[in-house]
PyMOL Python script that loads the backbone (N, CA, C, O; Angstrom):
from pymol import cmd

cmd.read_pdbstr("""\
ATOM      1  N   MET A   1      -3.482 -10.535  13.331  1.00  0.00           N
ATOM      2  CA  MET A   1      -4.671 -10.629  12.503  1.00  0.00           C
ATOM      3  C   MET A   1      -4.604  -9.544  11.422  1.00  0.00           C
ATOM      4  O   MET A   1      -3.987  -8.495  11.605  1.00  0.00           O
ATOM      5  N   SER A   2      -5.238  -9.824  10.322  1.00  0.00           N
ATOM      6  CA  SER A   2      -5.316  -8.823   9.262  1.00  0.00           C
ATOM      7  C   SER A   2      -6.671  -8.937   8.573  1.00  0.00           C
ATOM      8  O   SER A   2      -7.296  -9.997   8.549  1.00  0.00           O
ATOM      9  N   ARG A   3      -7.095  -7.827   8.025  1.00  0.00           N
ATOM     10  CA  ARG A   3      -8.340  -7.799   7.255  1.00  0.00           C
ATOM     11  C   ARG A   3      -7.996  -7.538   5.806  1.00  0.00           C
ATOM     12  O   ARG A   3      -7.214  -6.639   5.498  1.00  0.00           O
ATOM     13  N   LEU A   4      -8.577  -8.318   4.920  1.00  0.00           N
ATOM     14  CA  LEU A   4      -8.397  -8.112   3.494  1.00  0.00           C
ATOM     15  C   LEU A   4      -9.279  -6.948   3.064  1.00  0.00           C
ATOM     16  O   LEU A   4     -10.491  -6.979   3.277  1.00  0.00           O
ATOM     17  N   ILE A   5      -8.684  -5.922   2.461  1.00  0.00           N
ATOM     18  CA  ILE A   5      -9.421  -4.732   2.033  1.00  0.00           C
ATOM     19  C   ILE A   5      -9.555  -4.727   0.508  1.00  0.00           C
ATOM     20  O   ILE A   5     -10.667  -4.712  -0.020  1.00  0.00           O
ATOM     21  N   ASN A   6      -8.431  -4.739  -0.188  1.00  0.00           N
ATOM     22  CA  ASN A   6      -8.391  -4.787  -1.649  1.00  0.00           C
ATOM     23  C   ASN A   6      -9.254  -3.703  -2.310  1.00  0.00           C
ATOM     24  O   ASN A   6     -10.115  -3.999  -3.139  1.00  0.00           O
ATOM     25  N   GLU A   7      -9.006  -2.436  -1.928  1.00  0.00           N
ATOM     26  CA  GLU A   7      -9.715  -1.291  -2.489  1.00  0.00           C
ATOM     27  C   GLU A   7      -8.710  -0.322  -3.097  1.00  0.00           C
ATOM     28  O   GLU A   7      -7.591  -0.200  -2.597  1.00  0.00           O
ATOM     29  N   PRO A   8      -9.092   0.369  -4.169  1.00  0.00           N
ATOM     30  CA  PRO A   8      -8.167   1.339  -4.766  1.00  0.00           C
ATOM     31  C   PRO A   8      -7.919   2.520  -3.831  1.00  0.00           C
ATOM     32  O   PRO A   8      -8.812   2.944  -3.097  1.00  0.00           O
ATOM     33  N   VAL A   9      -6.700   3.041  -3.869  1.00  0.00           N
ATOM     34  CA  VAL A   9      -6.322   4.222  -3.095  1.00  0.00           C
ATOM     35  C   VAL A   9      -5.494   5.149  -3.973  1.00  0.00           C
ATOM     36  O   VAL A   9      -4.934   4.735  -4.988  1.00  0.00           O
ATOM     37  N   THR A  10      -5.428   6.388  -3.568  1.00  0.00           N
ATOM     38  CA  THR A  10      -4.533   7.359  -4.186  1.00  0.00           C
ATOM     39  C   THR A  10      -3.317   7.481  -3.285  1.00  0.00           C
ATOM     40  O   THR A  10      -3.457   7.746  -2.091  1.00  0.00           O
ATOM     41  N   VAL A  11      -2.136   7.294  -3.833  1.00  0.00           N
ATOM     42  CA  VAL A  11      -0.900   7.311  -3.046  1.00  0.00           C
ATOM     43  C   VAL A  11      -0.054   8.507  -3.443  1.00  0.00           C
ATOM     44  O   VAL A  11       0.138   8.779  -4.628  1.00  0.00           O
ATOM     45  N   HIS A  12       0.452   9.222  -2.439  1.00  0.00           N
ATOM     46  CA  HIS A  12       1.373  10.337  -2.652  1.00  0.00           C
ATOM     47  C   HIS A  12       2.781   9.840  -2.348  1.00  0.00           C
ATOM     48  O   HIS A  12       3.030   9.263  -1.290  1.00  0.00           O
ATOM     49  N   LEU A  13       3.693  10.067  -3.279  1.00  0.00           N
ATOM     50  CA  LEU A  13       5.058   9.585  -3.135  1.00  0.00           C
ATOM     51  C   LEU A  13       6.013  10.728  -2.838  1.00  0.00           C
ATOM     52  O   LEU A  13       5.814  11.853  -3.298  1.00  0.00           O
ATOM     53  N   GLY A  14       7.054  10.431  -2.063  1.00  0.00           N
ATOM     54  CA  GLY A  14       8.100  11.400  -1.777  1.00  0.00           C
ATOM     55  C   GLY A  14       9.169  11.363  -2.856  1.00  0.00           C
ATOM     56  O   GLY A  14       9.041  10.641  -3.845  1.00  0.00           O
ATOM     57  N   GLN A  15      10.221  12.141  -2.662  1.00  0.00           N
ATOM     58  CA  GLN A  15      11.314  12.205  -3.629  1.00  0.00           C
ATOM     59  C   GLN A  15      12.040  10.871  -3.762  1.00  0.00           C
ATOM     60  O   GLN A  15      12.667  10.604  -4.787  1.00  0.00           O
ATOM     61  N   ASP A  16      11.957  10.033  -2.728  1.00  0.00           N
ATOM     62  CA  ASP A  16      12.600   8.717  -2.760  1.00  0.00           C
ATOM     63  C   ASP A  16      11.681   7.635  -3.336  1.00  0.00           C
ATOM     64  O   ASP A  16      12.001   6.448  -3.272  1.00  0.00           O
ATOM     65  N   SER A  17      10.544   8.046  -3.896  1.00  0.00           N
ATOM     66  CA  SER A  17       9.546   7.151  -4.500  1.00  0.00           C
ATOM     67  C   SER A  17       8.852   6.237  -3.501  1.00  0.00           C
ATOM     68  O   SER A  17       8.243   5.241  -3.892  1.00  0.00           O
ATOM     69  N   LEU A  18       8.936   6.563  -2.219  1.00  0.00           N
ATOM     70  CA  LEU A  18       8.215   5.820  -1.191  1.00  0.00           C
ATOM     71  C   LEU A  18       6.962   6.594  -0.790  1.00  0.00           C
ATOM     72  O   LEU A  18       6.948   7.822  -0.873  1.00  0.00           O
ATOM     73  N   PRO A  19       5.910   5.897  -0.355  1.00  0.00           N
ATOM     74  CA  PRO A  19       4.669   6.582   0.019  1.00  0.00           C
ATOM     75  C   PRO A  19       4.856   7.513   1.210  1.00  0.00           C
ATOM     76  O   PRO A  19       5.496   7.158   2.200  1.00  0.00           O
ATOM     77  N   THR A  20       4.289   8.704   1.098  1.00  0.00           N
ATOM     78  CA  THR A  20       4.273   9.649   2.211  1.00  0.00           C
ATOM     79  C   THR A  20       2.866   9.788   2.776  1.00  0.00           C
ATOM     80  O   THR A  20       2.688  10.202   3.922  1.00  0.00           O
ATOM     81  N   ALA A  21       1.862   9.439   1.963  1.00  0.00           N
ATOM     82  CA  ALA A  21       0.464   9.508   2.388  1.00  0.00           C
ATOM     83  C   ALA A  21      -0.386   8.745   1.378  1.00  0.00           C
ATOM     84  O   ALA A  21       0.045   8.481   0.255  1.00  0.00           O
ATOM     85  N   PHE A  22      -1.592   8.399   1.793  1.00  0.00           N
ATOM     86  CA  PHE A  22      -2.551   7.805   0.866  1.00  0.00           C
ATOM     87  C   PHE A  22      -3.967   8.212   1.276  1.00  0.00           C
ATOM     88  O   PHE A  22      -4.235   8.527   2.435  1.00  0.00           O
ATOM     89  N   ILE A  23      -4.850   8.194   0.302  1.00  0.00           N
ATOM     90  CA  ILE A  23      -6.247   8.531   0.541  1.00  0.00           C
ATOM     91  C   ILE A  23      -7.071   7.269   0.351  1.00  0.00           C
ATOM     92  O   ILE A  23      -7.052   6.638  -0.706  1.00  0.00           O
ATOM     93  N   TRP A  24      -7.801   6.919   1.418  1.00  0.00           N
ATOM     94  CA  TRP A  24      -8.653   5.736   1.396  1.00  0.00           C
ATOM     95  C   TRP A  24     -10.010   6.131   1.966  1.00  0.00           C
ATOM     96  O   TRP A  24     -10.101   6.651   3.078  1.00  0.00           O
ATOM     97  N   ARG A  25     -11.053   5.878   1.199  1.00  0.00           N
ATOM     98  CA  ARG A  25     -12.422   6.222   1.600  1.00  0.00           C
ATOM     99  C   ARG A  25     -12.537   7.685   2.007  1.00  0.00           C
ATOM    100  O   ARG A  25     -13.137   8.025   3.026  1.00  0.00           O
ATOM    101  N   ARG A  26     -11.934   8.550   1.167  1.00  0.00           N
ATOM    102  CA  ARG A  26     -11.963  10.011   1.327  1.00  0.00           C
ATOM    103  C   ARG A  26     -11.257  10.516   2.578  1.00  0.00           C
ATOM    104  O   ARG A  26     -11.496  11.644   3.010  1.00  0.00           O
ATOM    105  N   ARG A  27     -10.396   9.697   3.161  1.00  0.00           N
ATOM    106  CA  ARG A  27      -9.634  10.124   4.338  1.00  0.00           C
ATOM    107  C   ARG A  27      -8.152  10.052   4.031  1.00  0.00           C
ATOM    108  O   ARG A  27      -7.682   9.117   3.382  1.00  0.00           O
ATOM    109  N   LEU A  28      -7.419  11.054   4.507  1.00  0.00           N
ATOM    110  CA  LEU A  28      -5.980  11.122   4.296  1.00  0.00           C
ATOM    111  C   LEU A  28      -5.255  10.413   5.432  1.00  0.00           C
ATOM    112  O   LEU A  28      -5.496  10.693   6.606  1.00  0.00           O
ATOM    113  N   TYR A  29      -4.375   9.502   5.073  1.00  0.00           N
ATOM    114  CA  TYR A  29      -3.538   8.790   6.035  1.00  0.00           C
ATOM    115  C   TYR A  29      -2.090   9.179   5.777  1.00  0.00           C
ATOM    116  O   TYR A  29      -1.575   8.983   4.677  1.00  0.00           O
ATOM    117  N   ARG A  30      -1.433   9.733   6.798  1.00  0.00           N
ATOM    118  CA  ARG A  30      -0.030  10.118   6.672  1.00  0.00           C
ATOM    119  C   ARG A  30       0.862   8.932   7.037  1.00  0.00           C
ATOM    120  O   ARG A  30       0.698   8.329   8.098  1.00  0.00           O
ATOM    121  N   VAL A  31       1.792   8.605   6.168  1.00  0.00           N
ATOM    122  CA  VAL A  31       2.722   7.508   6.423  1.00  0.00           C
ATOM    123  C   VAL A  31       3.815   8.007   7.353  1.00  0.00           C
ATOM    124  O   VAL A  31       4.505   8.979   7.049  1.00  0.00           O
ATOM    125  N   THR A  32       3.968   7.336   8.489  1.00  0.00           N
ATOM    126  CA  THR A  32       4.998   7.724   9.448  1.00  0.00           C
ATOM    127  C   THR A  32       6.251   6.865   9.336  1.00  0.00           C
ATOM    128  O   THR A  32       7.335   7.278   9.750  1.00  0.00           O
ATOM    129  N   ASP A  33       6.096   5.658   8.769  1.00  0.00           N
ATOM    130  CA  ASP A  33       7.248   4.772   8.654  1.00  0.00           C
ATOM    131  C   ASP A  33       6.961   3.689   7.611  1.00  0.00           C
ATOM    132  O   ASP A  33       5.860   3.142   7.558  1.00  0.00           O
ATOM    133  N   VAL A  34       7.954   3.389   6.794  1.00  0.00           N
ATOM    134  CA  VAL A  34       7.869   2.253   5.875  1.00  0.00           C
ATOM    135  C   VAL A  34       8.513   1.074   6.593  1.00  0.00           C
ATOM    136  O   VAL A  34       9.704   1.099   6.904  1.00  0.00           O
ATOM    137  N   LEU A  35       7.715   0.045   6.853  1.00  0.00           N
ATOM    138  CA  LEU A  35       8.195  -1.103   7.627  1.00  0.00           C
ATOM    139  C   LEU A  35       8.939  -2.112   6.761  1.00  0.00           C
ATOM    140  O   LEU A  35       9.987  -2.621   7.157  1.00  0.00           O
ATOM    141  N   SER A  36       8.402  -2.399   5.584  1.00  0.00           N
ATOM    142  CA  SER A  36       9.045  -3.344   4.675  1.00  0.00           C
ATOM    143  C   SER A  36       8.425  -3.211   3.296  1.00  0.00           C
ATOM    144  O   SER A  36       7.361  -2.617   3.125  1.00  0.00           O
ATOM    145  N   TRP A  37       9.115  -3.777   2.318  1.00  0.00           N
ATOM    146  CA  TRP A  37       8.572  -3.831   0.958  1.00  0.00           C
ATOM    147  C   TRP A  37       9.129  -5.068   0.273  1.00  0.00           C
ATOM    148  O   TRP A  37      10.213  -5.546   0.607  1.00  0.00           O
ATOM    149  N   TRP A  38       8.376  -5.574  -0.685  1.00  0.00           N
ATOM    150  CA  TRP A  38       8.787  -6.752  -1.443  1.00  0.00           C
ATOM    151  C   TRP A  38       8.030  -6.785  -2.760  1.00  0.00           C
ATOM    152  O   TRP A  38       7.073  -6.040  -2.970  1.00  0.00           O
ATOM    153  N   ARG A  39       8.477  -7.653  -3.624  1.00  0.00           N
ATOM    154  CA  ARG A  39       7.846  -7.813  -4.941  1.00  0.00           C
ATOM    155  C   ARG A  39       7.318  -9.224  -5.079  1.00  0.00           C
ATOM    156  O   ARG A  39       7.925 -10.181  -4.598  1.00  0.00           O
ATOM    157  N   GLU A  40       6.185  -9.341  -5.738  1.00  0.00           N
ATOM    158  CA  GLU A  40       5.598 -10.642  -6.038  1.00  0.00           C
ATOM    159  C   GLU A  40       5.191 -10.664  -7.499  1.00  0.00           C
ATOM    160  O   GLU A  40       4.624  -9.690  -7.994  1.00  0.00           O
ATOM    161  N   PRO A  41       5.466 -11.746  -8.193  1.00  0.00           N
ATOM    162  CA  PRO A  41       5.004 -11.832  -9.584  1.00  0.00           C
ATOM    163  C   PRO A  41       3.492 -12.047  -9.610  1.00  0.00           C
ATOM    164  O   PRO A  41       2.973 -12.927  -8.924  1.00  0.00           O
ATOM    165  N   ALA A  42       2.795 -11.246 -10.399  1.00  0.00           N
ATOM    166  CA  ALA A  42       1.354 -11.407 -10.579  1.00  0.00           C
ATOM    167  C   ALA A  42       1.130 -12.156 -11.879  1.00  0.00           C
ATOM    168  O   ALA A  42       1.602 -11.726 -12.932  1.00  0.00           O
ATOM    169  N   SER A  43       0.428 -13.255 -11.819  1.00  0.00           N
ATOM    170  CA  SER A  43       0.193 -14.101 -12.995  1.00  0.00           C
ATOM    171  C   SER A  43       1.510 -14.466 -13.677  1.00  0.00           C
ATOM    172  O   SER A  43       1.631 -14.361 -14.898  1.00  0.00           O
ATOM    173  N   TRP A  44       2.480 -14.886 -12.901  1.00  0.00           N
ATOM    174  CA  TRP A  44       3.801 -15.196 -13.449  1.00  0.00           C
ATOM    175  C   TRP A  44       3.725 -16.291 -14.501  1.00  0.00           C
ATOM    176  O   TRP A  44       4.548 -16.325 -15.416  1.00  0.00           O
ATOM    177  N   TRP A  45       2.763 -17.174 -14.386  1.00  0.00           N
ATOM    178  CA  TRP A  45       2.647 -18.256 -15.352  1.00  0.00           C
ATOM    179  C   TRP A  45       2.233 -17.755 -16.729  1.00  0.00           C
ATOM    180  O   TRP A  45       2.375 -18.470 -17.722  1.00  0.00           O
ATOM    181  N   HIS A  46       1.711 -16.508 -16.792  1.00  0.00           N
ATOM    182  CA  HIS A  46       1.370 -15.878 -18.069  1.00  0.00           C
ATOM    183  C   HIS A  46       2.344 -14.753 -18.422  1.00  0.00           C
ATOM    184  O   HIS A  46       2.111 -14.003 -19.371  1.00  0.00           O
ATOM    185  N   GLY A  47       3.421 -14.636 -17.668  1.00  0.00           N
ATOM    186  CA  GLY A  47       4.373 -13.561 -17.917  1.00  0.00           C
ATOM    187  C   GLY A  47       3.855 -12.212 -17.469  1.00  0.00           C
ATOM    188  O   GLY A  47       4.224 -11.185 -18.038  1.00  0.00           O
ATOM    189  N   GLY A  48       2.991 -12.202 -16.439  1.00  0.00           N
ATOM    190  CA  GLY A  48       2.368 -10.973 -15.951  1.00  0.00           C
ATOM    191  C   GLY A  48       3.351 -10.040 -15.275  1.00  0.00           C
ATOM    192  O   GLY A  48       4.510 -10.399 -15.068  1.00  0.00           O
ATOM    193  N   PRO A  49       2.899  -8.847 -14.929  1.00  0.00           N
ATOM    194  CA  PRO A  49       3.760  -7.837 -14.318  1.00  0.00           C
ATOM    195  C   PRO A  49       4.103  -8.181 -12.865  1.00  0.00           C
ATOM    196  O   PRO A  49       3.500  -9.067 -12.260  1.00  0.00           O
ATOM    197  N   ILE A  50       5.065  -7.470 -12.335  1.00  0.00           N
ATOM    198  CA  ILE A  50       5.492  -7.627 -10.958  1.00  0.00           C
ATOM    199  C   ILE A  50       4.650  -6.705 -10.074  1.00  0.00           C
ATOM    200  O   ILE A  50       4.453  -5.533 -10.395  1.00  0.00           O
ATOM    201  N   LYS A  51       4.159  -7.244  -8.965  1.00  0.00           N
ATOM    202  CA  LYS A  51       3.360  -6.474  -8.004  1.00  0.00           C
ATOM    203  C   LYS A  51       4.282  -6.026  -6.867  1.00  0.00           C
ATOM    204  O   LYS A  51       4.982  -6.847  -6.275  1.00  0.00           O
ATOM    205  N   LEU A  52       4.284  -4.739  -6.565  1.00  0.00           N
ATOM    206  CA  LEU A  52       5.074  -4.178  -5.474  1.00  0.00           C
ATOM    207  C   LEU A  52       4.179  -4.039  -4.255  1.00  0.00           C
ATOM    208  O   LEU A  52       3.090  -3.472  -4.346  1.00  0.00           O
ATOM    209  N   LEU A  53       4.626  -4.551  -3.114  1.00  0.00           N
ATOM    210  CA  LEU A  53       3.883  -4.433  -1.862  1.00  0.00           C
ATOM    211  C   LEU A  53       4.717  -3.663  -0.857  1.00  0.00           C
ATOM    212  O   LEU A  53       5.920  -3.890  -0.726  1.00  0.00           O
ATOM    213  N   ILE A  54       4.065  -2.747  -0.147  1.00  0.00           N
ATOM    214  CA  ILE A  54       4.749  -1.916   0.840  1.00  0.00           C
ATOM    215  C   ILE A  54       3.918  -1.906   2.118  1.00  0.00           C
ATOM    216  O   ILE A  54       2.740  -1.550   2.097  1.00  0.00           O
ATOM    217  N   ARG A  55       4.533  -2.295   3.223  1.00  0.00           N
ATOM    218  CA  ARG A  55       3.865  -2.277   4.528  1.00  0.00           C
ATOM    219  C   ARG A  55       4.304  -1.017   5.269  1.00  0.00           C
ATOM    220  O   ARG A  55       5.499  -0.763   5.419  1.00  0.00           O
ATOM    221  N   VAL A  56       3.326  -0.226   5.733  1.00  0.00           N
ATOM    222  CA  VAL A  56       3.616   1.069   6.347  1.00  0.00           C
ATOM    223  C   VAL A  56       2.859   1.242   7.662  1.00  0.00           C
ATOM    224  O   VAL A  56       1.809   0.638   7.883  1.00  0.00           O
ATOM    225  N   ASN A  57       3.421   2.084   8.524  1.00  0.00           N
ATOM    226  CA  ASN A  57       2.686   2.657   9.643  1.00  0.00           C
ATOM    227  C   ASN A  57       2.071   3.937   9.110  1.00  0.00           C
ATOM    228  O   ASN A  57       2.750   4.721   8.448  1.00  0.00           O
ATOM    229  N   ALA A  58       0.798   4.160   9.388  1.00  0.00           N
ATOM    230  CA  ALA A  58       0.140   5.380   8.931  1.00  0.00           C
ATOM    231  C   ALA A  58      -0.824   5.869  10.013  1.00  0.00           C
ATOM    232  O   ALA A  58      -1.297   5.099  10.849  1.00  0.00           O
ATOM    233  N   VAL A  59      -1.098   7.174   9.968  1.00  0.00           N
ATOM    234  CA  VAL A  59      -1.948   7.796  10.982  1.00  0.00           C
ATOM    235  C   VAL A  59      -3.053   8.578  10.303  1.00  0.00           C
ATOM    236  O   VAL A  59      -2.816   9.327   9.356  1.00  0.00           O
ATOM    237  N   ASN A  60      -4.280   8.389  10.810  1.00  0.00           N
ATOM    238  CA  ASN A  60      -5.398   9.258  10.487  1.00  0.00           C
ATOM    239  C   ASN A  60      -5.835   9.816  11.831  1.00  0.00           C
ATOM    240  O   ASN A  60      -5.264  10.809  12.282  1.00  0.00           O
ATOM    241  N   LYS A  61      -6.794   9.237  12.471  1.00  0.00           N
ATOM    242  CA  LYS A  61      -7.112   9.603  13.859  1.00  0.00           C
ATOM    243  C   LYS A  61      -6.308   8.735  14.816  1.00  0.00           C
ATOM    244  O   LYS A  61      -5.928   9.173  15.902  1.00  0.00           O
ATOM    245  N   ALA A  62      -6.056   7.498  14.397  1.00  0.00           N
ATOM    246  CA  ALA A  62      -5.251   6.569  15.182  1.00  0.00           C
ATOM    247  C   ALA A  62      -4.224   5.926  14.249  1.00  0.00           C
ATOM    248  O   ALA A  62      -4.398   5.898  13.030  1.00  0.00           O
ATOM    249  N   ALA A  63      -3.165   5.418  14.844  1.00  0.00           N
ATOM    250  CA  ALA A  63      -2.115   4.772  14.051  1.00  0.00           C
ATOM    251  C   ALA A  63      -2.526   3.353  13.691  1.00  0.00           C
ATOM    252  O   ALA A  63      -3.286   2.714  14.418  1.00  0.00           O
ATOM    253  N   GLY A  64      -2.015   2.861  12.556  1.00  0.00           N
ATOM    254  CA  GLY A  64      -2.284   1.501  12.128  1.00  0.00           C
ATOM    255  C   GLY A  64      -1.221   1.037  11.155  1.00  0.00           C
ATOM    256  O   GLY A  64      -0.404   1.826  10.681  1.00  0.00           O
ATOM    257  N   ILE A  65      -1.242  -0.256  10.863  1.00  0.00           N
ATOM    258  CA  ILE A  65      -0.317  -0.836   9.894  1.00  0.00           C
ATOM    259  C   ILE A  65      -1.131  -1.224   8.666  1.00  0.00           C
ATOM    260  O   ILE A  65      -2.135  -1.930   8.765  1.00  0.00           O
ATOM    261  N   TYR A  66      -0.680  -0.747   7.507  1.00  0.00           N
ATOM    262  CA  TYR A  66      -1.403  -0.920   6.255  1.00  0.00           C
ATOM    263  C   TYR A  66      -0.475  -1.533   5.215  1.00  0.00           C
ATOM    264  O   TYR A  66       0.727  -1.266   5.202  1.00  0.00           O
ATOM    265  N   GLU A  67      -1.043  -2.347   4.353  1.00  0.00           N
ATOM    266  CA  GLU A  67      -0.268  -2.954   3.272  1.00  0.00           C
ATOM    267  C   GLU A  67      -0.784  -2.414   1.936  1.00  0.00           C
ATOM    268  O   GLU A  67      -1.898  -2.723   1.513  1.00  0.00           O
ATOM    269  N   LEU A  68       0.046  -1.606   1.286  1.00  0.00           N
ATOM    270  CA  LEU A  68      -0.281  -1.018  -0.007  1.00  0.00           C
ATOM    271  C   LEU A  68       0.348  -1.851  -1.112  1.00  0.00           C
ATOM    272  O   LEU A  68       1.395  -2.469  -0.914  1.00  0.00           O
ATOM    273  N   SER A  69      -0.289  -1.865  -2.269  1.00  0.00           N
ATOM    274  CA  SER A  69       0.312  -2.566  -3.401  1.00  0.00           C
ATOM    275  C   SER A  69       0.166  -1.735  -4.668  1.00  0.00           C
ATOM    276  O   SER A  69      -0.787  -0.973  -4.832  1.00  0.00           O
ATOM    277  N   ARG A  70       1.136  -1.906  -5.555  1.00  0.00           N
ATOM    278  CA  ARG A  70       1.096  -1.232  -6.862  1.00  0.00           C
ATOM    279  C   ARG A  70       1.281  -2.292  -7.939  1.00  0.00           C
ATOM    280  O   ARG A  70       2.240  -3.063  -7.928  1.00  0.00           O
ATOM    281  N   LEU A  71       0.345  -2.304  -8.856  1.00  0.00           N
ATOM    282  CA  LEU A  71       0.427  -3.191 -10.013  1.00  0.00           C
ATOM    283  C   LEU A  71       0.308  -2.296 -11.230  1.00  0.00           C
ATOM    284  O   LEU A  71      -0.728  -1.670 -11.454  1.00  0.00           O
ATOM    285  N   ASN A  72       1.384  -2.239 -12.020  1.00  0.00           N
ATOM    286  CA  ASN A  72       1.517  -1.257 -13.104  1.00  0.00           C
ATOM    287  C   ASN A  72       1.439   0.125 -12.468  1.00  0.00           C
ATOM    288  O   ASN A  72       2.302   0.445 -11.651  1.00  0.00           O
ATOM    289  N   SER A  73       0.468   0.956 -12.792  1.00  0.00           N
ATOM    290  CA  SER A  73       0.373   2.282 -12.171  1.00  0.00           C
ATOM    291  C   SER A  73      -0.805   2.382 -11.210  1.00  0.00           C
ATOM    292  O   SER A  73      -1.138   3.477 -10.756  1.00  0.00           O
ATOM    293  N   HIS A  74      -1.438   1.256 -10.894  1.00  0.00           N
ATOM    294  CA  HIS A  74      -2.622   1.250 -10.032  1.00  0.00           C
ATOM    295  C   HIS A  74      -2.256   0.846  -8.610  1.00  0.00           C
ATOM    296  O   HIS A  74      -1.625  -0.188  -8.390  1.00  0.00           O
ATOM    297  N   TRP A  75      -2.662   1.676  -7.643  1.00  0.00           N
ATOM    298  CA  TRP A  75      -2.407   1.419  -6.233  1.00  0.00           C
ATOM    299  C   TRP A  75      -3.668   0.898  -5.563  1.00  0.00           C
ATOM    300  O   TRP A  75      -4.782   1.273  -5.930  1.00  0.00           O
ATOM    301  N   SER A  76      -3.481   0.034  -4.580  1.00  0.00           N
ATOM    302  CA  SER A  76      -4.608  -0.422  -3.777  1.00  0.00           C
ATOM    303  C   SER A  76      -4.156  -0.660  -2.339  1.00  0.00           C
ATOM    304  O   SER A  76      -2.978  -0.879  -2.058  1.00  0.00           O
ATOM    305  N   LEU A  77      -5.126  -0.607  -1.454  1.00  0.00           N
ATOM    306  CA  LEU A  77      -4.889  -0.987  -0.072  1.00  0.00           C
ATOM    307  C   LEU A  77      -5.286  -2.448   0.039  1.00  0.00           C
ATOM    308  O   LEU A  77      -6.471  -2.775  -0.020  1.00  0.00           O
ATOM    309  N   ASP A  78      -4.311  -3.326   0.198  1.00  0.00           N
ATOM    310  CA  ASP A  78      -4.573  -4.766   0.217  1.00  0.00           C
ATOM    311  C   ASP A  78      -5.046  -5.232   1.592  1.00  0.00           C
ATOM    312  O   ASP A  78      -6.035  -5.956   1.700  1.00  0.00           O
ATOM    313  N   ARG A  79      -4.342  -4.818   2.636  1.00  0.00           N
ATOM    314  CA  ARG A  79      -4.647  -5.321   3.983  1.00  0.00           C
ATOM    315  C   ARG A  79      -4.510  -4.239   5.034  1.00  0.00           C
ATOM    316  O   ARG A  79      -3.746  -3.285   4.892  1.00  0.00           O
ATOM    317  N   LEU A  80      -5.277  -4.424   6.086  1.00  0.00           N
ATOM    318  CA  LEU A  80      -5.174  -3.642   7.308  1.00  0.00           C
ATOM    319  C   LEU A  80      -4.783  -4.629   8.387  1.00  0.00           C
ATOM    320  O   LEU A  80      -5.512  -5.587   8.646  1.00  0.00           O
ATOM    321  N   LEU A  81      -3.640  -4.410   9.019  1.00  0.00           N
ATOM    322  CA  LEU A  81      -3.150  -5.346  10.031  1.00  0.00           C
ATOM    323  C   LEU A  81      -3.478  -4.841  11.428  1.00  0.00           C
ATOM    324  O   LEU A  81      -3.306  -3.661  11.735  1.00  0.00           O
ATOM    325  N   ASP A  82      -3.948  -5.746  12.261  1.00  0.00           N
ATOM    326  CA  ASP A  82      -4.315  -5.394  13.652  1.00  0.00           C
ATOM    327  C   ASP A  82      -3.145  -5.645  14.577  1.00  0.00           C
ATOM    328  O   ASP A  82      -3.249  -5.413  15.781  1.00  0.00           O
TER     329      ASP A  82
END
""", "prot")
cmd.dss("prot")
cmd.show_as("cartoon", "prot")
cmd.util.cbc("prot")
cmd.orient("prot")
C-alpha cells in the first residue's frame, strides 16, 4: 500500500548527488538506503522536462520507505509506502 503525499520537501544531497536526508513537515528524515531510482517524462507530449524519482529507506522516529521526486530544481515527497 502507498499513500499519495505530493508535498514539497527540502532535500540534502551527498557528494554522489544522492539524497542523504530530507525535511518534511519540519522533521528531518535521514536516508539510510537508496532502493531504486528512475526517470519519467513529465508532459512529454509538450516536450516537458524529465522527472527524477528516487525510492529511499529513511528514518525519523521509525523507519519507512519514501518516494522523492525532482522536477527541474523542485523536490517533493510523492509517496509514503507501507
